[in-house]
C-alpha positions as CSV (number, residue, x, y, z in Angstrom):
1,X,-175.6,-177.8,11.1
2,X,-175.0,-174.3,9.6
3,X,-171.5,-173.0,9.1
4,X,-170.2,-170.3,11.2
5,X,-170.1,-167.2,9.1
6,X,-167.7,-164.2,8.8
7,X,-168.7,-161.4,6.3
8,X,-166.1,-159.0,5.2
9,X,-167.7,-155.7,4.1
10,X,-164.8,-154.5,1.8
11,X,-162.4,-155.5,-0.9
12,X,-159.3,-157.3,0.4
13,X,-156.6,-158.9,-1.6
14,X,-156.8,-162.6,-2.2
15,X,-153.6,-163.2,0.1
16,X,-155.5,-161.6,3.2
17,X,-158.7,-163.4,2.6
18,X,-156.8,-166.9,2.2
19,X,-154.9,-166.1,5.5
20,X,-158.4,-165.5,7.2
21,X,-159.5,-168.9,5.9
22,X,-156.5,-170.8,6.9
23,X,-157.3,-169.6,10.4
24,X,-161.0,-170.5,10.4
25,X,-161.1,-173.3,7.8
26,X,-164.5,-174.6,8.8
27,X,-166.1,-171.3,8.6
28,X,-167.9,-169.7,5.7
29,X,-166.0,-166.6,4.8
30,X,-167.9,-164.1,2.4
31,X,-166.2,-160.8,1.1
32,X,-168.3,-158.3,-0.8
33,X,-168.2,-154.7,-0.3
34,X,-171.9,-154.2,-1.5
35,X,-174.0,-155.3,1.7
36,X,-177.0,-155.7,-0.7
37,X,-175.2,-158.7,-2.2
38,X,-174.9,-160.5,1.1
39,X,-177.9,-159.8,3.1
40,X,-178.6,-163.4,4.0
41,X,-175.0,-163.8,5.2
42,X,-175.1,-160.7,7.3
43,X,-178.3,-162.2,9.0
44,X,-176.4,-165.1,10.1
45,X,-172.8,-163.6,10.5
46,X,-170.9,-164.4,13.9
47,X,-168.1,-161.9,12.9
48,X,-168.1,-158.8,10.7
49,X,-165.2,-157.1,9.4
50,X,-166.1,-153.4,8.7
51,X,-169.4,-151.9,9.9
52,X,-171.4,-150.0,7.5
53,X,-174.5,-148.1,8.2
54,X,-176.3,-149.8,5.4
55,X,-176.0,-153.2,7.4
56,X,-177.6,-151.9,10.6
57,X,-181.2,-152.8,9.8
58,X,-180.2,-156.6,8.9
59,X,-177.8,-156.9,11.9
60,X,-180.2,-155.3,14.4
61,X,-183.4,-156.7,13.4
62,X,-182.7,-160.2,12.0
63,X,-179.0,-161.3,13.3
64,X,-179.1,-163.3,16.6
65,X,-175.5,-164.7,16.0
66,X,-173.4,-161.6,16.0
67,X,-170.5,-161.8,18.6
68,X,-167.9,-159.6,17.3
69,X,-167.4,-156.5,14.8
70,X,-164.1,-155.2,13.7
71,X,-164.3,-151.7,12.5
72,X,-162.3,-150.3,9.7
73,X,-162.0,-147.0,11.5
74,X,-160.6,-145.7,14.8
75,X,-163.9,-143.9,15.8
76,X,-166.9,-145.8,16.5
77,X,-169.3,-143.0,17.1
78,X,-171.3,-144.2,14.0
79,X,-172.1,-147.6,15.6
80,X,-175.2,-148.3,17.5
81,X,-173.2,-148.6,20.8
82,X,-175.9,-149.0,23.4
83,X,-177.5,-151.8,21.3
84,X,-174.3,-153.6,20.9
85,X,-173.5,-153.3,24.6
86,X,-176.9,-154.7,25.5
87,X,-176.2,-157.7,23.3
88,X,-172.7,-158.2,24.6
89,X,-171.1,-157.9,21.1
90,X,-167.3,-157.3,21.2
91,X,-166.3,-154.2,19.0
92,X,-162.7,-153.7,18.1
93,X,-161.6,-150.8,16.3
94,X,-158.5,-149.6,14.0
95,X,-157.1,-147.3,16.7
96,X,-153.3,-147.0,16.3
97,X,-153.6,-147.5,12.5
98,X,-153.5,-143.9,11.7
99,X,-150.8,-142.6,14.1
100,X,-148.0,-142.2,11.2
101,X,-150.3,-140.8,8.5
102,X,-152.3,-138.5,10.7
103,X,-149.4,-137.0,12.7
104,X,-147.8,-136.4,9.2
105,X,-151.0,-134.4,8.3
106,X,-150.9,-132.6,11.5
107,X,-147.4,-131.2,10.6
108,X,-148.2,-130.6,7.1
109,X,-151.1,-128.4,8.2
110,X,-148.8,-126.6,10.9
111,X,-146.0,-126.1,8.5
112,X,-148.3,-125.3,5.6
113,X,-150.0,-122.5,7.7
114,X,-146.8,-121.1,9.2
115,X,-144.7,-121.3,6.2
116,X,-147.7,-120.0,4.1
117,X,-147.5,-122.8,1.7
118,X,-151.3,-122.7,0.8
119,X,-150.8,-119.0,0.0
120,X,-147.8,-119.7,-2.2
121,X,-150.0,-122.3,-4.0
122,X,-152.8,-119.9,-4.6
123,X,-150.2,-117.2,-5.9
124,X,-148.7,-120.0,-8.3
125,X,-151.9,-120.5,-9.8
126,X,-152.2,-116.7,-10.1
127,X,-148.6,-116.5,-11.3
128,X,-148.0,-113.9,-8.7
129,X,-144.5,-113.6,-7.1
130,X,-145.1,-112.2,-3.5
131,X,-143.6,-112.6,-0.1
132,X,-146.8,-112.7,1.6
133,X,-145.2,-111.6,4.8
134,X,-143.8,-115.0,5.7
135,X,-142.1,-114.8,9.1
136,X,-143.3,-117.7,11.3
137,X,-141.5,-121.0,12.3
138,X,-142.6,-123.7,14.6
139,X,-139.2,-124.5,16.3
140,X,-139.3,-123.7,20.1
141,X,-142.9,-123.1,20.2
142,X,-145.6,-124.7,22.5
143,X,-148.0,-127.4,21.1
144,X,-151.0,-128.5,23.0
145,X,-152.2,-132.0,22.2
146,X,-155.9,-132.4,23.3
147,X,-156.3,-136.3,23.4
148,X,-153.0,-138.1,24.0
149,X,-153.7,-141.6,22.3
150,X,-151.5,-143.4,19.7
151,X,-151.9,-140.3,17.3
152,X,-151.1,-137.6,20.1
153,X,-148.1,-139.9,21.3
154,X,-146.7,-139.8,17.8
155,X,-147.4,-136.3,17.3
156,X,-145.7,-135.4,20.5
157,X,-142.6,-137.5,19.5
158,X,-142.3,-135.4,16.1
159,X,-142.9,-132.1,18.0
160,X,-139.9,-133.1,20.2
161,X,-137.7,-133.4,17.1
162,X,-138.7,-129.8,16.3
163,X,-137.6,-128.6,19.8
164,X,-141.1,-127.8,20.8
165,X,-142.6,-127.5,24.3
166,X,-145.3,-130.3,24.3
167,X,-148.4,-130.1,26.8
168,X,-151.0,-132.8,26.7
169,X,-154.5,-133.5,27.8
170,X,-156.0,-137.0,28.4
171,X,-158.6,-138.3,30.5
172,X,-156.7,-140.0,33.0
173,X,-154.0,-137.1,33.1
174,X,-151.4,-139.9,33.3
175,X,-147.9,-138.7,32.3
176,X,-146.0,-140.1,29.4
177,X,-142.9,-139.8,27.4
178,X,-142.3,-136.8,25.3
179,X,-145.2,-134.9,26.8
180,X,-143.6,-132.4,29.4
181,X,-146.9,-131.8,31.2
182,X,-149.9,-133.7,31.2
183,X,-153.5,-132.2,31.9
184,X,-157.0,-133.7,32.5
185,X,-159.8,-132.6,30.4
186,X,-161.4,-130.2,33.2
187,X,-157.8,-128.4,33.1
188,X,-158.2,-127.4,29.5
189,X,-158.4,-123.7,30.5
190,X,-155.0,-123.8,32.2
191,X,-153.5,-125.4,28.5
192,X,-154.9,-123.3,26.0
193,X,-153.6,-119.9,27.0
194,X,-150.1,-121.4,26.9
195,X,-150.1,-122.8,23.3
196,X,-149.1,-121.8,20.1
197,X,-150.6,-124.8,18.4
198,X,-153.6,-126.5,19.8
199,X,-154.1,-130.1,18.1
200,X,-157.4,-132.1,18.4
201,X,-157.1,-135.6,18.1
202,X,-159.9,-136.8,20.5
203,X,-162.7,-139.3,19.6
204,X,-166.3,-138.0,19.6
205,X,-168.1,-139.0,22.8
206,X,-170.7,-137.1,25.0
207,X,-167.9,-135.5,26.8
208,X,-166.2,-134.2,23.8
209,X,-169.1,-133.0,21.8
210,X,-168.7,-129.2,21.3
211,X,-165.7,-129.2,23.7
212,X,-164.3,-126.1,21.7
213,X,-166.7,-123.3,21.5
214,X,-166.5,-119.4,22.1
215,X,-165.1,-119.5,25.6
216,X,-162.2,-121.9,24.6
217,X,-161.2,-119.5,21.5
218,X,-161.2,-116.7,23.8
219,X,-158.7,-118.4,26.0
220,X,-156.4,-119.1,23.1
221,X,-153.8,-116.9,22.0
222,X,-154.4,-114.5,19.1
223,X,-151.3,-115.8,17.4
224,X,-152.5,-119.4,18.0
225,X,-153.3,-122.0,15.3
226,X,-155.9,-124.7,15.7
227,X,-155.6,-128.1,14.1
228,X,-158.5,-130.7,14.1
229,X,-158.2,-134.3,12.9
230,X,-160.4,-135.8,15.6
231,X,-164.1,-135.1,14.7
232,X,-166.1,-132.3,13.4
233,X,-168.6,-132.1,16.2
234,X,-166.0,-131.6,18.9
235,X,-166.0,-128.0,17.8
236,X,-168.9,-125.5,17.8
237,X,-168.3,-124.5,14.1
238,X,-170.2,-121.3,14.0
239,X,-168.1,-120.2,17.1
240,X,-164.7,-121.2,15.1
241,X,-165.9,-119.1,12.0
242,X,-166.3,-116.2,14.3
243,X,-163.0,-116.5,16.1
244,X,-161.2,-116.6,12.9
245,X,-163.2,-113.6,11.3
246,X,-162.5,-111.6,14.5
247,X,-158.9,-112.6,14.7
248,X,-159.2,-114.3,18.1
249,X,-157.1,-117.0,16.6
250,X,-154.7,-116.9,14.0
251,X,-155.6,-119.8,11.7
252,X,-156.8,-123.2,11.3
253,X,-156.1,-126.5,9.7
254,X,-159.3,-128.6,9.6
255,X,-159.6,-132.2,8.2
256,X,-163.2,-132.9,9.9
257,X,-166.4,-131.0,10.0
258,X,-169.6,-131.2,11.6
259,X,-171.5,-131.7,8.3
260,X,-169.3,-133.8,5.5
261,X,-168.7,-133.0,2.9
262,X,-168.4,-129.4,4.1
263,X,-171.2,-127.3,2.6
264,X,-170.1,-125.0,-0.3
265,X,-171.8,-122.1,1.7
266,X,-169.5,-122.5,4.7
267,X,-167.3,-119.3,5.2
268,X,-164.4,-121.6,5.9
269,X,-163.9,-122.4,2.2
270,X,-162.9,-118.8,1.6
271,X,-160.8,-118.0,4.5
272,X,-157.2,-117.2,3.8
273,X,-156.0,-118.5,7.2
274,X,-157.6,-122.0,6.9
275,X,-156.5,-125.0,5.1
276,X,-159.1,-127.6,4.5
277,X,-158.6,-131.5,3.8
278,X,-161.5,-133.7,3.2
279,X,-161.4,-136.2,6.0
280,X,-158.3,-137.6,4.5
281,X,-155.9,-137.4,7.3
282,X,-155.7,-141.2,8.0
283,X,-155.3,-142.2,4.4
284,X,-152.3,-144.3,3.8
285,X,-151.0,-147.0,1.6
286,X,-150.5,-149.3,4.4
287,X,-154.1,-149.1,5.9
288,X,-155.4,-152.4,5.0
289,X,-152.2,-154.2,6.1
290,X,-152.2,-152.3,9.5
291,X,-155.8,-153.3,10.1
292,X,-155.6,-156.7,9.2
293,X,-152.3,-158.1,9.8
294,X,-151.7,-156.1,13.2
295,X,-155.2,-156.0,14.8
296,X,-157.7,-158.4,13.0
297,X,-155.6,-161.7,12.4
298,X,-154.1,-161.6,16.1
299,X,-157.6,-161.3,17.4
300,X,-159.1,-163.9,15.1
301,X,-156.4,-166.5,16.2
302,X,-157.6,-165.8,19.7
303,X,-161.1,-166.2,18.6
304,X,-160.7,-169.3,16.9
305,X,-159.3,-170.9,20.0
306,X,-162.7,-169.9,21.8
307,X,-161.0,-166.8,23.6
308,X,-162.2,-163.3,23.2
309,X,-160.3,-160.7,21.1
310,X,-158.0,-158.5,23.5
311,X,-156.5,-156.0,21.0
312,X,-158.4,-152.6,20.4
313,X,-161.5,-153.5,22.4
314,X,-163.7,-150.6,22.5
315,X,-165.3,-149.6,25.7
316,X,-168.8,-149.4,24.6
317,X,-169.9,-147.2,27.3
318,X,-167.2,-144.8,27.0
319,X,-167.3,-144.9,23.2
320,X,-163.6,-145.4,22.5
């Protein structure tokens, strides 16, 4: 009888691997970040930790054992969700792991743009001493958080420390702490004209694709700043470039893009009122610990007892 197999598609430290083995001592546990080295094990795996595009052909064409995938990211739009749903495979995400680092990035971008840190860095490189017409602050302003999940909630909490008025948009419209007024997605047009900062923290789904285009930028204040740490295709990038060039909005802090890496010919690179980060908003020294210790191990303990994972289970139909 073949052993049940768990494949880990990344480098974990020995302590974490040993903890996993202690929970499922009878299993074969294989850890290798290079899928080509473990194709046989992937074809037999019952559980996979970290989905990579490179493993898709093996999983979809050869593997009939797979029951559960734990992703390394919060977003799952790169997975073949329809096929996984059809095969009744459970997917759990890293949702919640990013709340601290991404909320810090959001405020780094907001403060960078309002306090002109990006401008002063350029001036430092040129050894130029210039005031740069600095005159903005974020205290007392209105922030609209579009997508109030774990990241949005942490962002709202920090915003309150700045004395900001916090508006939120979520699918359910259900109110929550630190958000003064919650709206549904179909009420976005009511939210945008009120906001000094519009922060997108949404997953990419059919509903959120191109959610921000010319019409939404026209609804925003000319003094508003847009922050996107969700997914690039949520924004129509051409319309965003036009809105920035025509000063329909004041600036943007962007961590995600329709095409990544952002092509060198994109006008966004050279805009004085834009800060670009290379899809690094969620990076943190604590990432592996939070995914493994807080999500995967508790779910694995349940699975070892014959129960289904119950933390961060993805609705494969909704895509989050």
